[in-house]
C-alpha positions in Angstrom: -60.9 1.3 0.7 -59.8 2.2 -3.2 -56.4 3.8 -4.0 -57.3 4.6 -7.8 -59.2 8.0 -8.2 -63.3 7.2 -8.8 -62.7 8.9 -12.3 -60.8 5.2 -13.5 -63.4 3.0 -11.6 -66.1 4.3 -12.6 -64.9 4.6 -16.3 -63.9 0.9 -15.9 -67.2 -0.4 -14.8 -69.2 1.3 -17.4 -66.7 0.4 -20.1 -67.0 -3.3 -19.1 -70.6 -3.2 -18.7 -71.4 -1.1 -21.8 -69.0 -4.1 -24.2 -70.9 -6.4 -22.4 -74.1 -5.7 -23.6 -73.4 -4.1 -27.0 -71.3 -7.7 -27.9 -75.0 -9.3 -27.0 -77.0 -6.9 -29.4 -73.9 -7.6 -32.1 -74.1 -11.6 -31.5 -78.1 -12.0 -31.4 -78.1 -9.8 -35.1 -75.6 -12.6 -35.8 -77.5 -15.5 -34.8 -77.5 -18.4 -32.6 -74.3 -19.6 -33.6 -72.4 -15.9 -32.5 -74.5 -16.4 -29.4 -72.8 -19.8 -28.6 -69.8 -18.8 -29.3 -70.1 -15.8 -27.3 -71.3 -17.4 -24.6 -68.5 -19.4 -24.7 -65.8 -16.2 -24.4 -67.5 -14.5 -21.5 -67.0 -18.0 -20.0 -63.4 -17.8 -20.7 -62.9 -14.8 -20.1 -64.3 -14.8 -16.4 -61.4 -17.5 -16.7 -59.5 -15.8 -17.6 -59.7 -12.8 -15.3 -59.8 -15.4 -12.2 -55.9 -16.3 -13.2 -55.2 -12.7 -13.3 -56.1 -11.6 -10.1 -54.1 -14.1 -8.6 -51.0 -14.0 -11.6 -51.2 -10.8 -12.4 -51.2 -8.9 -9.6 -48.6 -11.3 -7.5 -46.0 -12.1 -10.3 -46.6 -15.9 -10.3 -47.4 -18.0 -12.9 -50.1 -20.7 -12.1 -50.8 -23.6 -14.0 -53.3 -24.7 -11.5 -56.5 -22.8 -11.1 -58.0 -25.1 -13.8 -58.5 -27.0 -10.5 -60.6 -24.5 -8.9 -62.7 -23.9 -12.5 -63.4 -28.2 -12.7 -64.0 -28.4 -8.8 -66.9 -25.6 -9.1 -68.1 -27.4 -11.9 -68.6 -30.7 -10.4 -69.7 -29.3 -7.0 -72.6 -27.0 -9.1 -73.2 -30.0 -11.2 -73.8 -32.0 -8.6 -76.5 -29.9 -6.9 -78.2 -29.0 -9.6 -78.4 -32.3 -10.9 -82.5 -34.2 -10.7 -82.9 -36.4 -8.0 -84.1 -39.4 -10.0 -80.8 -38.4 -12.4 -78.5 -39.1 -9.3 -80.2 -41.6 -8.0 -79.7 -43.6 -11.4 -76.0 -42.7 -12.2 -74.6 -42.0 -8.9 -76.2 -44.4 -6.2 -73.8 -44.4 -3.4 -74.4 -40.0 -2.8 -75.1 -39.5 0.7 -78.8 -39.2 0.9 -79.0 -35.7 1.9 -77.0 -34.8 -1.5 -78.5 -37.3 -3.6 -82.1 -35.7 -2.7 -80.9 -32.1 -3.0 -81.7 -30.3 -6.0 -81.1 -26.6 -6.4 -81.3 -23.8 -9.1 -77.9 -22.4 -10.6 -77.4 -19.3 -8.6 -77.8 -21.2 -5.2 -75.5 -24.5 -6.4 -73.1 -21.9 -7.7 -72.7 -19.7 -4.8 -72.0 -23.1 -2.7 -69.8 -24.1 -5.0 -67.8 -21.2 -4.9 -68.1 -20.7 -1.4 -66.6 -25.0 -1.3 -63.7 -23.9 -4.1 -62.8 -21.0 -1.7 -62.6 -23.1 1.5 -60.0 -25.6 -0.7 -58.3 -22.9 -2.1 -57.8 -21.2 1.3 -56.0 -24.9 2.9 -54.4 -25.7 -0.2 -52.7 -22.0 -0.9 -51.9 -21.5 2.8 -49.2 -24.5 1.8 -48.5 -22.8 -1.5 -48.1 -19.7 -0.1 -44.8 -20.4 1.8 -42.6 -21.0 -1.3 -41.4 -18.7 -3.9 -40.2 -18.2 -7.0 -40.2 -21.5 -9.8 -40.9 -23.6 -6.5 -44.6 -22.3 -6.2 -45.4 -22.0 -10.2 -44.3 -25.9 -9.9 -46.6 -26.1 -6.7 -49.3 -25.0 -8.9 -48.8 -27.5 -11.3 -48.5 -30.5 -9.0 -52.7 -29.3 -7.9 -53.3 -28.9 -11.3 -52.5 -33.2 -11.7 -53.8 -34.1 -7.9 -57.2 -32.3 -8.2 -57.5 -34.0 -11.5 -56.6 -37.4 -10.5 -58.7 -36.8 -7.6 -61.5 -36.1 -10.1 -61.0 -39.1 -12.0 -60.4 -41.0 -8.8 -63.5 -40.6 -6.9 -65.7 -42.1 -9.3 -68.7 -42.7 -6.6 -69.2 -38.5 -7.0 -67.7 -36.9 -10.3 -68.0 -40.6 -12.4 -64.0 -40.4 -12.8 -63.5 -40.2 -16.3 -66.7 -41.1 -17.8 -68.5 -37.8 -19.2 -71.1 -36.4 -16.3 -73.8 -36.1 -18.0 -77.9 -34.6 -17.0 -76.7 -31.0 -15.9 -79.3 -28.3 -16.7 -78.3 -26.1 -19.4 -79.6 -23.0 -17.9 -76.7 -20.7 -18.6 -77.8 -18.5 -21.6 -75.8 -15.5 -23.0 -77.1 -13.1 -20.8 -76.4 -15.9 -17.7 -72.6 -15.7 -18.7 -72.5 -11.7 -18.9 -73.5 -11.0 -16.0 -71.2 -13.4 -14.4 -68.2 -12.4 -16.9 -69.0 -8.6 -15.8 -69.5 -9.2 -12.5 -65.8 -11.2 -12.3 -64.3 -8.4 -14.0 -65.5 -5.6 -11.9 -64.2 -7.9 -9.2 -61.0 -8.2 -10.9 -60.8 -4.4 -11.4 -61.8 -3.8 -8.0 -59.5 -6.0 -6.5 -56.1 -4.5 -8.5 -56.8 -1.3 -6.9 -58.1 -2.0 -3.4 -55.4 -1.9 -0.4 -54.8 -5.5 -1.1 -53.9 -5.6 -4.1 -51.6 -2.5 -4.2 -49.7 -4.3 -1.5 -49.9 -7.2 -3.7 -48.1 -5.6 -7.0 -45.8 -4.0 -5.2 -44.3 -7.4 -3.2 -44.5 -8.6 -6.9 -41.9 -5.4 -7.8 -39.6 -5.8 -5.0 -40.7 -8.3 -1.9 -37.8 -7.3 0.1 -38.5 -3.7 0.4 -42.0 -4.5 0.2 -41.5 -5.8 3.6 -39.2 -3.3 4.6 -42.7 -1.0 4.5 -44.8 -3.4 6.6 -46.4 -5.9 4.2 -46.9 -9.0 4.8 -47.0 -10.5 1.1 -47.6 -14.2 2.3 -51.3 -13.2 3.9 -51.5 -10.8 0.4 -50.9 -13.4 -1.9 -53.6 -16.0 0.6 -55.9 -13.3 -0.1 -55.7 -13.2 -4.1 -55.3 -16.8 -4.3 -58.8 -17.9 -2.7 -60.6 -14.8 -4.4 -59.5 -15.9 -8.1 -60.2 -19.6 -7.0 -63.9 -18.7 -6.4 -63.6 -16.3 -9.4 -63.0 -19.9 -10.8 -65.4 -22.1 -9.7 -68.3 -19.1 -11.2 -67.0 -20.2 -14.6 -66.8 -23.5 -13.7 -70.5 -23.5 -12.8 -71.4 -21.5 -15.6 -69.4 -23.8 -18.5 -70.8 -26.8 -17.0 -74.6 -25.1 -17.0 -73.8 -24.4 -20.2 -72.6 -27.7 -22.1 -74.7 -30.1 -20.3 -72.1 -33.0 -20.2 -68.1 -32.7 -19.9 -65.8 -34.7 -18.4 -62.9 -34.4 -16.1 -60.4 -33.3 -19.2 -62.1 -30.3 -19.8 -60.5 -28.8 -16.9 -56.6 -29.7 -17.2 -53.7 -28.5 -19.7 -55.2 -27.7 -22.5 -57.7 -25.8 -21.3 -54.7 -24.6 -19.3 -52.7 -23.5 -22.2 -55.8 -21.7 -23.6 -56.6 -19.7 -20.3 -53.0 -18.1 -19.7 -52.5 -17.8 -23.5 -55.2 -14.8 -23.7 -54.2 -14.1 -20.0 -49.5 -13.6 -21.3 -51.1 -12.3 -24.9 -53.3 -9.4 -23.6 -51.1 -9.0 -20.2 -51.3 -10.2 -17.1 -51.0 -7.2 -15.1 -54.2 -5.4 -16.0 -58.0 -6.1 -16.6 -57.8 -4.4 -20.1 -54.9 -7.3 -20.4 -57.0 -10.0 -19.8 -60.3 -8.9 -22.4 -57.4 -7.6 -25.3 -56.2 -11.1 -25.2 -59.4 -12.9 -24.6 -60.7 -11.1 -27.4 -57.8 -12.2 -29.7 -57.7 -15.6 -28.5 -60.8 -16.2 -29.5 -61.2 -14.9 -33.0 -57.9 -16.5 -33.8 -59.2 -20.0 -32.8 -62.5 -19.6 -34.3 -60.5 -18.5 -37.6 -58.3 -21.4 -37.6 -60.8 -24.1 -36.4 -62.2 -22.9 -39.6 -59.5 -24.0 -41.6 -58.9 -26.9 -40.0 -61.1 -29.2 -42.0 -58.9 -28.2 -45.3 -60.2 -25.3 -47.7 -58.9 -24.0 -51.2 -57.5 -20.9 -52.1 -56.8 -19.7 -55.5 -57.8 -23.0 -56.7 -55.5 -25.1 -54.3 -57.1 -27.9 -52.3 -55.3 -27.4 -48.6 -55.7 -30.5 -46.8 -57.3 -30.9 -43.4 -54.6 -30.3 -40.6 -55.2 -31.2 -36.9 -53.9 -29.1 -34.5 -53.7 -25.5 -36.5 -55.8 -23.5 -33.8 -53.0 -25.1 -31.3 -49.8 -23.7 -33.1 -51.5 -20.5 -33.7 -51.7 -19.8 -30.5 -48.1 -20.6 -30.0 -47.4 -18.4 -32.5 -48.9 -15.4 -31.4 -46.9 -15.8 -27.7 -44.1 -16.1 -29.0 -44.8 -13.3 -30.8 -46.3 -11.1 -28.1 -43.1 -12.6 -26.1 -40.7 -10.9 -28.7 -42.5 -7.5 -29.7 -45.1 -6.7 -26.5 -43.6 -8.8 -23.3 -46.0 -7.0 -21.1 -48.9 -8.1 -23.2 -51.1 -6.2 -25.8 -52.2 -4.1 -23.1 -48.9 -3.6 -21.4 -48.9 -2.7 -17.9 -51.8 0.4 -17.5 -55.5 0.3 -17.5 -56.9 1.8 -20.7 -59.0 4.8 -18.2 -55.0 5.0 -16.3 -53.4 6.4 -19.8 -56.8 8.1 -20.9 -57.5 10.1 -17.6 -54.4 11.3 -16.6 -54.1 12.2 -12.7 -51.9 14.7 -11.4 -51.2 16.1 -7.8 -52.9 19.4 -7.1 -50.0 21.4 -6.1 -52.2 24.2 -4.5 -52.7 21.7 -2.3 -51.5 22.4 1.7 -49.2 19.9 2.7 -50.4 18.5 5.9 -47.4 18.2 8.1 -45.8 14.9 9.6 -46.3 14.5 12.9 -43.2 14.6 15.6 -42.1 11.1 16.7 -43.1 10.2 20.4 -40.7 7.2 20.9 -38.0 7.7 23.1 -36.9 4.3 23.0 -33.2 4.0 21.9 -32.4 0.9 18.9 -29.2 -0.9 20.3 -27.7 -4.0 19.0 -25.1 -6.2 21.2 -22.3 -8.6 19.9 -23.9 -8.6 16.5 -22.4 -11.7 14.2 -23.4 -13.0 11.1 -21.5 -15.7 9.2 -22.1 -16.7 5.5 -20.5 -20.2 5.6 -17.5 -19.9 6.3 -17.1 -16.1 6.0 -17.5 -13.9 9.2 -18.9 -10.7 7.3 -19.7 -9.0 10.7 -17.7 -10.0 13.6 -19.4 -8.7 17.4 -20.6 -5.5 16.4 -22.2 -3.4 19.0 -24.0 0.0 18.5 -26.7 2.1 19.2 -28.8 4.6 17.8 -31.2 7.4 19.6 -34.1 9.4 18.3 -33.2 12.6 17.4 -29.7 11.7 16.7 -28.0 11.4 13.1 -25.4 8.2 13.7 -22.6 7.7 10.5 -22.0 4.1 9.7 -18.7 3.9 7.3 -15.7 1.6 6.6 -14.1 0.3 3.2 -16.1 -1.5 0.9 -16.8 -5.0 2.0 -16.2 -3.8 5.5 -19.9 -5.3 7.1 -21.9 -1.9 6.5 -24.3 -3.2 4.8 -25.1 -6.8 5.8 -25.3 -4.5 10.0 -28.3 -2.9 7.9 -29.9 -5.8 7.0 -29.2 -7.7 10.4 -31.2 -4.2 12.4 -33.9 -4.4 9.2 -34.9 -8.5 10.0 -33.5 -9.0 5.9 -30.9 -11.4 7.7 -30.9 -13.4 11.0 -28.0 -12.6 13.0 -25.7 -15.9 13.9 -24.7 -14.6 16.9 -26.0 -11.2 19.4 -28.9 -9.6 20.3 -31.3 -6.3 18.5 -33.6 -4.3 21.3 -35.8 -1.4 21.3 -36.3 0.0 24.2 -36.5 -3.4 26.9 -38.1 -5.5 23.5 -36.4 -7.7 22.2 -36.5 -8.1 18.1 -33.9 -10.8 17.3 -35.2 -12.7 14.2 -37.8 -10.6 13.7 -39.5 -10.2 10.2 -38.8 -6.9 8.3 -42.2 -6.7 8.2 -42.9 -6.6 11.7 -39.1 -5.0 12.2 -41.0 -2.1 10.4 -44.3 -2.4 12.7 -41.8 -1.5 15.4 -41.1 1.9 13.7 -38.5 0.9 11.8 -37.6 1.8 8.4 -35.0 1.7 5.5 -34.1 2.8 2.3 -31.7 0.2 0.3 -28.0 0.1 -1.6 -29.3 -0.4 -4.3 -32.5 1.3 -5.1 -35.6 -0.6 -4.6 -38.4 1.1 -5.6 -42.0 -0.6 -7.4 -41.0 0.1 -10.4 -44.6 0.2 -12.2 -46.3 1.9 -9.5 -46.5 5.6 -9.8 -44.8 8.0 -6.8 -47.5 8.0 -4.9 -48.2 4.2 -5.1 -45.0 3.6 -3.8 -45.2 5.9 -1.0 -49.0 5.2 -0.1 -48.7 1.6 0.2 -46.1 2.0 2.7 -48.5 4.4 4.1 -51.3 1.7 4.2 -49.1 -1.3 5.5 -48.0 0.7 8.6 -49.7 2.2 11.9 -52.7 0.5 11.2 -52.9 2.5 7.5 -54.2 5.3 10.1 -53.6 8.7 8.1 -52.3 6.6 5.2 -53.6 9.2 2.9 -51.8 12.0 4.9 -48.9 10.4 5.9 -47.8 9.8 2.0 -48.8 13.6 0.9 -46.5 14.9 3.7 -43.5 12.1 2.9 -44.1 13.9 -0.8 -44.2 17.0 0.2 -41.2 16.9 3.0 -38.9 15.4 -0.2 -40.5 17.7 -2.8 -41.8 15.3 -4.7 -45.3 16.6 -4.7 -45.0 17.5 -8.8 -43.6 14.0 -9.4 -46.3 11.9 -7.9 -48.3 10.6 -10.7 -45.0 9.6 -12.4 -43.9 5.9 -12.4 -41.1 5.6 -10.3 -38.9 3.6 -12.8 -38.7 6.4 -15.1 -37.2 9.0 -13.0 -34.1 10.3 -13.0 -31.4 8.2 -10.1 -31.5 11.0 -7.9 -35.4 11.5 -7.8 -35.8 7.7 -7.4 -33.2 8.4 -4.1 -35.5 10.2 -2.6 -38.4 8.5 -3.4 -37.2 5.7 -1.4 -36.5 7.8 1.4 -40.1 9.2 0.8 -41.6 5.5 1.2 -39.7 4.7 4.4 -40.9 8.4 5.5 -44.3 7.5 4.7 -44.0 4.5 7.1 -43.5 7.1 10.3 -40.8 6.0 11.9 -38.7 6.7 14.8 -35.5 5.2 13.7 -34.6 5.2 10.0 -31.9 3.6 8.3 -30.3 5.1 5.0 -27.6 3.1 2.9 -26.1 5.0 0.9 -28.7 7.6 0.1 -26.7 10.4 -1.7 -25.1 7.6 -4.4 -25.6 9.4 -7.8 -26.2 12.9 -6.6 -24.3 15.8 -7.9 -23.9 17.9 -5.4 -26.7 20.3 -5.3 -28.8 17.6 -4.5 -26.3 16.0 -2.0 -26.4 19.2 -0.5 -30.2 19.5 -0.3 -30.9 16.0 0.9 -28.6 17.0 3.8 -31.0 19.7 4.8 -34.1 17.7 4.5 -32.8 15.0 6.3 -31.2 17.8 9.2 -34.9 18.6 9.1 -35.8 15.0 10.1 -34.0 14.7 12.9 -34.1 18.4 14.4 -38.1 18.7 13.8 -39.4 15.6 14.0 -37.2 13.6 16.2 -36.2 10.6 14.0 -33.2 9.3 14.9 -30.9 8.1 11.4 -28.8 5.7 10.9 -27.0 7.0 7.9 -24.2 4.6 5.8 -22.7 6.8 3.2 -19.2 6.8 1.3 -19.4 11.0 0.9 -17.3 11.7 4.1 -18.6 15.5 3.8 -22.1 14.6 4.1 -21.0 12.1 7.0 -19.3 14.6 8.9 -21.5 17.8 8.4 -24.9 15.6 9.4 -23.8 13.3 12.1 -23.0 13.4 15.8 -21.5 10.6 16.3 -19.1 8.2 13.5 -19.8 4.1 13.7 -16.1 2.8 11.5 -16.3 -0.9 10.9 -13.3 -2.4 9.3 -13.3 -5.9 7.9 -16.6 -6.7 9.9 -15.1 -5.6 13.1 -15.9 -1.9 14.8 -12.7 -0.2 14.9 -13.9 3.0 16.4 -17.1 5.1 17.4 -16.8 8.7 18.7 -17.3 12.5 17.2 -16.6 13.0 13.2 -13.6 15.2 14.8 -12.7 12.5 17.2 -13.0 9.6 13.8 -10.7 12.3 11.5 -7.7 11.7 14.2 -7.9 8.2 14.7 -4.6 6.3 13.5 -6.8 3.2 12.8 -9.9 5.1 11.1 -6.8 6.9 8.2 -5.0 3.9 8.0 -8.1 1.5 7.2 -11.1 4.1 5.6 -8.8 6.7 4.5 -5.4 5.5 3.6 -1.9 6.2 5.4 -0.8 9.8 5.4 -4.7 11.1 4.4 -6.7 13.2 7.3 
């Protein structure tokens, strides 16, 4: 399933095919040398697209993807190497492998499958890491695979050149492989899995809160990107005819990452832009490395000019274009702006049928020697609005974090009906019909308003009626006219409403709202109150509301729970809480009603 408009996908695919054809025709007029350069460019672009599938969508830079390219190159080469050549140069190969002699296409397919299986095993381990640890792990992968290739002499010839590979990759073969890789990368970016992964790239915590299994999505991208890298390796091996392990090590890693970073990691447009720029600059500077004359002055040879030039371009891009030359959007997303049809009849959000109560028993949360929440019990029933108030630092947000799975309680238990939810991840809590917003707005800023809400709908309830649920949530919060805008560009009040709409798209029966009216003016707050009342009365959604706006709390809530210094000090109806001496002293201040 594609989450982008068909117009965008069709325009992208046609443009990729047309550009490849035009480049081949132009190179044909310029001669054989240009065709060789173009062939290398196509293969490099496959590699850039492969890294981009993972790094661009996950936000985790990978230094290890050349390892997959190397595996693809060696695996396909062994399968296509003539049997007499294997017998003479690799005498210790298993008999079945020594006698096997495949064509380029089946050998490449086999190499892609082998690489994907290896990536699946490795990715399961690396996917459990976060941040810089994950990046360093990819570097370790590159070093390990490089060492393995060198050490496995009976199969790879070690550090020596692996020669005799049939040179079957021409400009047309490379072009077909490149078009295929770019289309795969483009389709993946706007697939359901790709949208989920991009949401996880923007904010892993809020992605988990709307039901996204980030580790699973990263693993899918990792394996797919490895398969594309294997394709690049196979085509490169059969273009060169002879290569060694160093071809798939730091030097080419630097080159492909430079293309990705300069063009822009997050888009296929960026991958193409970066590959074009770096290839042109590299070819120009390599011609200067052997020395040249200018205005009668002889400039001596200077090795490393190309690498220095690429480094300068990277620095320039980082200073002037932090998101790459192509930015964060595909070219067709800029040209063909899609707006929501305001005449479309909004789909009604379904009434919640879940009637089980959410209850927490004796929750305690300790951070080292600090007890943030101490023996707190509360419950929320579908259809009621419960206020959770208290002074700053009283433990309100910590309570929500425990109830929603962001934090695991040090002590205590959480139940939904008879099912215990204690210790479940945010994703599994969301699957149980519990959604939330955050004290500090956590939107997927570079995604559109519609994508923010749609990804939540796609990731819950099995994705059933996802588009209808997303549309209904946007309609209920009055956001249909802003659906095509990037969420990060909206006003503060609108961003708050998007966050609520995203939670609502999960079709929850219990909704946690952490200071939803913060930053809103009085009119916006009144509008929000009306919408929240409707969610509770019309849909039967239970709401646990944290806010410092006592007018909002008193007007909306049928019951209020009060915390102070991590302890529950009062619980009851609004009129009872207003008169409670402990609340007046701890929250409102002595002498204030």
